[in-house]
N, C-alpha and C positions, 0 to 999 in steps of 0.2 A: 594399525594402519599407518602408512606414511603420512606425515603432516602435509606434504605437498598434495597428495591425493585428496585428503580431507578438505584442503583449501579449495581445490577446483570444484569439488562436489558442493561445498557450502556456497560458493559464489555462483555456480550454475543455477542453484535454486533461488538465490537472492535476486539475480537478474531476471529470471522468469517471473517471479512474484512482482518485481518492480515494473516490468512491462505491463502486467495485468492491472496493477494499481494506477499506472499512468493512463491506461485506456479507460478505466472506470472514472477517473477524475475528468478526463477530456470529454467523455460521453455526457456526464452530468452537466458540465458547462455548456456543451453544445446544445443539449436539450433545453436547458434553462434559457439560453440565448434566443430560442425560438418563441419564448413567451413575450407578450406585450410589455415593453419596458423602455426606459430612456437609453440613449446611447451611452451616457455616463455610467449608468448602473451596469450595462452590459460590459463596458470596458473594465469596471471594477472586478467583475467576475474573472476575466482573463488575467488581470494583474494578480488577483488572489491565487490563481492557479500557478503562476510563475513563482509567487512567494512561497507556496506550499513546498515546491521543489527546490527552493533556494537558487533559482536560475534567472532572477530578474536582471542582474548585472550582465550575465552572459548573453541573454536575449537582447538587451538594449544595445550592447556593443555591436551585435550583428545585424539587428533589424531596425533599431530605433524605436519608433512609436509602437504602442501596443494595439493590435487589432486581431480579430478572431482567426483570420486565414493564416497570418504569419505565426501566431502562437501555435496553432495546430500543426503547421509545417515544421516548426522548430521542435515540438514535442513528439512528433510522429516519425519524421523521415530525415531530419538533419543529423547526419553522422558526426558532425563536429560537436554535437551535444551528447555527452556520454550517458545521459538519462533519457534520451529519446527512445521510443519503442523499438525502432530499428537497431539502435546501438545496443540496447539491453538484450534483444533476442540474438544479436550477433555475438555478444559477449557470453551469453548462456551457451550458445552452440560451440564457441571456442573452448570454453571450460570443459564442456562435455567431451569434445574431441581429444583434449589433453589426457583424459582418464577413460578413454573408450573401453579399456579392458575391465574397468570396475563397474561398468553399466551393463544392463541386459540389452539385447538387441532392440527390444521394443522402446526402451527409454532413449537410446541413442537415435533411433529412427524418428521418434517423435520430435526431438530437439532439432535434428537436421532438416526434417521436412518442414517444420515451422519456419526455419530460417530461409529455406529455398522459396517457400510460398509467400512469405512477407515481401521478399525482394521482387517477386513476380507481380504481386498486387500493387506495390508502389510504382513499378515500371509501367503497368498498364492503366494506371489512374483509377483503380478501384476505390482507393481511399477517398479521393476527391469526389467521386460520383455518389458515394453513400457512406459518409463518415461513421454513422451509427452502426451500420452493418460491419464495417471494418473493426470497430471497437468490440463488437460482440464476438467477432472471429478471434481477436487477441485473447479475450477472456476465455473463450472456449478452448483455445490451444493450451492455455495455462492450466485449466481444469483437467484437460486430457493428460498433460505432463504429470501432474500430481497423481492422477488416478493410475496411470501406467506405472509410475514409480512405486506406489504403495502396493499395487497389484502384482508386480513382477520381481521387485528387488528382494533379495534376502534381508531379513530383519536384523541386520548387523550394524556396525558402526557407520558404514557408508550411508545407509538410509537415515540414521540418526543425525548425521551432519547435514544431509540434505533438508531434513525437516527443521533443523535448527536454523538454517539459513532462511527458509521460507517464512517462519513465524517471527524471527527478529525483524525481517523486512516488513512484514504485515503490521506488526506493532508500531513501527516507525511511521508507516504511511497512514494508518488509521488515526494516530495522534495528530499528524500534520493536517489531515482533512478536517477533523473536529475543530482544531485550533483556528484555522483560517476561516472556515465557513461560519463559525459562531461569531467571528468578528464582522462578517458581512451583513448579517441581519440581527439587530438587537432590540427591535421594538417590543418583543414579548417580555424583555427584561426591564424595560423602562416605561412603565405606565401603560395606559390604554392606547392601543394603536387604532388608526382609522380602519374602516371596513376594507378599503383597498389594500392597506398594509397587511391586514390579517390574511386576505386572500393571497397576496404575494408570498407572505411567510409560509402559508400552507404548501404552496408549490415549491418553495425553496427547501423547506424541511423534507418534503416528500422526495425531492431530487437527491438530497443528501442521503436519505435512507436507501433509495434505489441504487445509489452509486456503490453501496456496500451490500447489495442484495438483502436489505433489511426491512423493506416496506411491509411485506406480509408478516414478517416476524414481529414487527412493532405492533401491528393490529392484533396479532394473536396474544402477545404478552400483556398489552395495556388496555385493549378494547376501548379506546378513547380517542379524542381528537389528538392531533400531533402537537406535543408541547416540547419546547426546546430542552428543558431540564430532563425530560424522559428520553429524548433522543441522545443526550449526553450520557445518561445512565446506561442505556442500552449498548452504546458503542464503546463505553469505557469499562463498566463494572460487571456486566452480565456474563457469567462464565459459560453460559450455554448459547451465546451468540457467537457464531464461528469467527467473525472478523473483529471481535471486540479486543480491547487491550488485555483484559483479564484472560480470555480464552487463549490469546497469543502467548502470554507469559506462562500459562499452564503448560503449553506445548514446549516452550523454550526450557523451562525447568525440568520437565520430564525427560527431554532428550539430552539435556546436559548431564542429568543424573546417570544416564545410560552410558555416556562416553567418558565421564570423569573417573579417573583411577583413584582419586583421593577424595574422600568424603568431606575433607576440609578445604576443598577447592574454593578459592576466592571468587572465581567466576560464578560458581553455583551459589555461593552465599549471597552475592549481590543480586542475582536473578531471583532467588527465593525471597529476599527482602522486598524487592520491587513487587513481586506477585502478592506477597502478604498485604501490602498497602492497598492493592486493588481489591483483594478478597475481602478485607475488612473496612474498606472505605465507604463513605456515604456521599451521594451526589450533592446533598444540600450543604455539607461541610466543604466540599471542593468548590462549589459555586460561591460560598460565603467568603472563602479565602482568595478566590480568583482563579477562574478556569485557565486563562492564558498563562499565568505564572505556574500553575500546576503542570500543564502540558509542556511548557518550555523545559521545566525541570525533568519531566518524564523523558523527553526526547534526548536531553543531555545524558541521562542515565542509560538509555537504550544504546546510544552511540558509545558510551563508556563500556557497556556490556559487550558490544561487538568487538571493541578493541581488546578486552580481556579474553574473549574467545580466541581471537587471532594470536595473542601472545601465548596463551596456555596450550592451544591445540593445533593451530595452523602455522603456515609459513610466516616467519618474522617479517614485519613490515619494513624493517630497515635493511 
């Protein structure tokens, strides 16, 4: 396969996954903001969202002070923000158009229809009238894109590069979500919390789990009250949790192995090493050494992995 074609397929999938993850994070913040809480706590949630995406500086430059409406506008429909939902879906569609011949009709039409529909929804104000419904629509379109891809594409290198892009992006976003949200509420880690704090924490952790479609999964796996260390374990180390770091790295390694022509591939070695640490890691050890430090290092290594994928398989960045 031509490296340029692989590059477009890889980024088409990354942008689609990024749009979905942005919708998930916005939805959980929006739902949490509806709970009884002080204005300062609500603002911290929106600041945390910008921090997750490393967009605080860009937002402040354009909008100034942080408030819910401006953050949602910036993250949903501001085309000057390359990580906004509209920008991601537009970039996914452009990458798909560039390699139209490598896609099935169903995959192309799904990408194209998503782009046309999101423009219409923004223009008619459907996002403002019901943000949660809009976020659900974005998630559904991402699910549809993945389903059509797996269901209609030949199981060759094109599909493997698309899956590679999806799961690298997913690992990055899940790590960011866990890192920032664990900083937001820490009472469970530091002694006995008040009854009100415990109640707030329950809704906070529930919202985090729901943002990655893991609330029912948590109940099924642990059959217990929601505890922060178990939320971290589920979202990081459980290989059977679809959006966990471990599950994402499993997919990255498996798809890299299918496209790598050399078993001594440095990219494959780094991905395998990172997966091994998740496979054999223990959450108590990670928490003891520092969750933030661990996730910061993980994000650096995922970004490094993406750079190695680009150098070894895709179009050169320079």
